[in-house]
Structures are given as C-alpha cells and as structure tokens.
N, C-alpha and C positions, 0 to 999 in steps of 0.2 A: 828243678824244673819249675819255671813260672807257670802259674795257672790263674784263671779268672773265675771268680764265684758268680754264678748266674742265679738270680732271684727274680721271680715274676710276681707282681701284685695280683695277677690273674690266675695264680695257682695257690693252693693252700700253703701257709707258712709251715716250715718243718716242725714236727712234734717231738723233736729230740735234737741232739748235738750233731747235726749234719746240714749240708746245703742242699737246695733243690737240685743243683747241678754244678759241675765244674767243667771248665774248658781248658784244654792244653793242646798246643800244636794243631789247632783246628778240629780237635776231637771233643765232643760233648759227652760227658758221662752224667746221665740223669738218674737221680735217686728214684727208688720205687714210689709210685704214686698210688694213693687209695682214693676212694670216692668221697672225699671231703669237698663240700662246696666252699670255694674260696671267699665268697661274700659273707655267708652266714657262719662258716666254721662247722656246720652240721654235716653229718653223714647222709649221703644219698643212699638209702637202703631199701628201695622198692624192689623191682625185679633185678635179676642178675644182668639183664641187658641195660637197665638204667644205671646200675652201679658201674658197669664196664664203660658206658658212654662217659660218665663223669670222670673216670680214671683217664680215659683218652683225651678228654677236654683239658685236664690238668697237664698231661704230657704235652699236648699241643701248645699250651700257654708257655711252658718252659722252652720248648723248641723255638717258638716265635721270639721270646726274649733274647735268645741267642742268635737270632737272624736266620733260623732254619725252619724247615717244615718236615712233614712225614716222608717226603721223598729223600731226605738226607739221612734217615734212620738206617743204620747198618745192622743192628741187632736188638732184639727185645728179650726180656725174660718175664714170663708170666707166672705168678704164684697164685694158686687157687686152693681154697679150702676143701672143695669137693670136685674131683675130676669128672663127676657125672654132669657138671655144668659146662664142660669143655665145649661142646658143640654150640651152645648159646653164646658163650664168651667169644669163641672163635669167629662166629658170624659177625658179631658187633665189632670186634677188634679188626677183622678183615675189611670192614667198610671204610676204614681210615687209610687204607693203602690201595690206591687205584691201579697201580701196576708195580711190578718188581718188589714184592714184599720183602722185608728184611729177614735175615736169619733169626731164629729164635728157639727157645726151649720153653716148655710148660711143665711146671713142677707142682705136684700136690703137696701141701704142707698141713700140719696139724692146727696151726693157728697163725693169724696175721694181726698186725696192729689194729687196735680198736675193734677186733673181731670181725673185720670186713671179710668178704668172700673172694676178692681178687685184688692183686697188687701188680703193677707193671712198671718195669724200669727199662731204660734204653740207652744205647750208644749211637751217636750220630756224628756225621762229619760234614764240614763245609765243602 
C-alpha cells in the first residue's frame, strides 16, 4: 500500500525513528505528540493545561500539513502519567473540538517520553 509521510515544520521533529504522521487512502495516522515547542525544541512544562495546549498545537500543525483540521479527527488516544489530572487535561483537550468530538481512550501509563505528563495521538480522515 502506498502512503505519504507527513512532516510539519510547525510541529516538533521526531525524537526517534518514526514520522510525525503517515497518510494512506485518505486516512492520517499521527504519531503521539508531547509538549515540545517546535521552535525552541524545549519542553513546555508549566501547568498540565499549558502542556496539553502545546500537545494540541502540535497535533493541529500536523493536521494542517495534511490539509485537515480537528473536525477531521476520528479517534484520539491520550496517555497520561497521572489520571488525577484527567479533568484538567480533558477540559483543555475538549476546547479543540467545537462539536462532534472524536472517539478516544485515555490510558494512565507509568512513564512517557522525556518524562512529560501527557501524550496524544490521533487518526483523521479527509
């Protein structure tokens, strides 16, 4: 199956052997994003809300590079280090979906890349 690699200069460069996203048959599979500022390469690690906003900005940049937006998102996966932050993450995350939010799951994990508190991946379609 042919697929296209999607890389946005407005999202952080991958920190390992993976692409920001791939697209095949009109479906975008975006890798998990963490709160890295794409300009400085530094982590945004203020409040959990600030961290989540940066994650969502990175997801948005990848969607836009593929010609999509949040209304095209079918499913998200949210990985959190502490599920006690779920309400605050959920409120911030939810502000990016004005209507018809996508399917999703939220999973607490013991550790995330660069010891961040939240990572979000998504699947979107044209």
